N, C-alpha and C positions, 0 to 999 in steps of 0.2 A: 633733173627729177634725183630728188636723194635719195639715198639705198635705204631700206628699210631693213631692220636686224629679222635675222630669220625667226618662224613661229616659234615660240615657247613648246616643246617639247612635255607632253604631261605624260605625268605618272601615276598610275592607279595604287592606290592603297589599299591595305587590307586591314579591315576593323571589321571587330564583330560584332559591331551594331551601326548602323547607318547616323555618320553626320548630319547632326541640326544643329539651328541656330539657338541658344539658349535663352531664354525667357530672361535672366540675371546680366545676361550681357547685353541683351538689346531693348527692355523695358526699362526706360528712364526710370519709371517708379520705383524699381528695386534699388536704384542708386539715391534716391531722395530719403528723407528722414522719417517715411510713415511706415513701419513696422508692418502693418498689414498688407500693404502693398507689397513690400517686399514678399513676405511670407507665402500670398498668392502667387509671386512670380517662381519661387521655388517650386510650389506644388503645382505648378504648370508644366515644369521642367520636367519633374518625376514622371508626369502621366498619371495613368490610372493605377498602376503597381509600381511598387520598389523593387529593384532588381536583386537579387540576391547570389552570393557565391558561395562554396562550400568553405566552412570554419577554417582547414586545413589550408586553403588557399589565401584567404586574408593573413591568416597567421605567416605563412610561406613569403606572402608579396605585399603586403601592407601594414600589416603590424610592424609598432618598433621592434630593435631588436630585445629579447628577451634578457632580465636581469643575468648578471652573471654571478647568482649569488643563490642561496638555499632559502627559498621566500617561508616554508614551513618552519626552519630552525630559527628564522630571524623572527616569525609570528611569535614562536615559544617563549623566545628570550624577551620580545616584549612584554609576554607576561607573567615572567618567572625572573627575571634578573635581577641583579641589584636594585633597582627602584623600579617596580611596573608600572608601566602606564596604560597596556590595554588589561581588560578585566578578562575573565575566560568567558565573558558573553559577548566578546569583542567590543566594549564600549570604552572610549577612551578616558582613562582616570582624571585626567586634567581638567574636564568638563565637570565641574562642581555641579551646574546647571545647564538644560539641555539648549542649547543655541538661540530655539525659539522664544525661551522665556526669559533672555538676558533684554535689558534693557538698550543696550548699543551694539554697533559693529565690533566697537574696540574690545568690548568684553566678552562678546558672543565669540571673538574670533583670535581672541590675544593669545590662547595656549596653543594655537596650532606651530605659532614656531618654536615653542618647546618641544611638539611633538616631533616637530620635521628631525631638532637635532638629537631626539632619542631611536629613531629608526633607522637616522646614519649611523649612530652608534650601534644600534641592535645587528647593521649589516654587517660591519667590522668586526665587530665581537664574533660572529659566528660565521665567518668566511674563512678560516683555518687559517689567518696573517695571509691570504691570497691579496686584502683590500686594506687600505689604509685611510686615512683621512684625505691624503694627498690625492687618493683615488676619484675624490669626490667630485661631480662635474656641473652641481647646481647649489647656489643657495637659496633659501625660502628669506623671501624681504616682505614683513606687513606695513603698509601704509594705506589703512585705511580711509584715510581724509584726504590722499593724493591721486591724481591721475595719473594710472601705469605711463612710464615713457620709453622710448624704443628708438633704438638707431634706423631702424627699417620701417616703423608705421608712425605715423602721428595722430593720434585719436584724441578726442576730447573726452570720451566716456570715465566717467569713475567706475572705478574699480576697488574692490573689499584686500585683494591682494595681489602680489607681484612676485614672478619667480623670474629671477635672474639668469643667465647662464655664464660661467666662467669662461 
């Protein structure tokens, strides 16, 4: 008679809410190409209400780290710096026409790369020499006619822009 391993000891886990099988993991319709079925699976997981948490809890534990620069000074620089790119009514000056009135995606979103450069310039200019171009951790690339690529995911979905991290 072969010896059997001793029974596994179960450890009780403390959860704020009970563990349950999620439809998005068990429902095959979520993983197919039917968006409506996927939407219904997510709604089924949410149940009759969406859980809420206090704003400060979100900021402390879930939100990405807050920027280490003066947002108000940066906004003011964008509005009144050497070449303002933001109007006093918070509209981007680089958009000659509203994106919805453009004929192509390239025309609609082409100015975003220049706006991105100006935002980086404003952050550096208002940082009191704490930040330099070397501290920048992302690049904005616009390839509206190409699918995004990633070393971690392989989607064939079309996208209007791609942000890559350095």
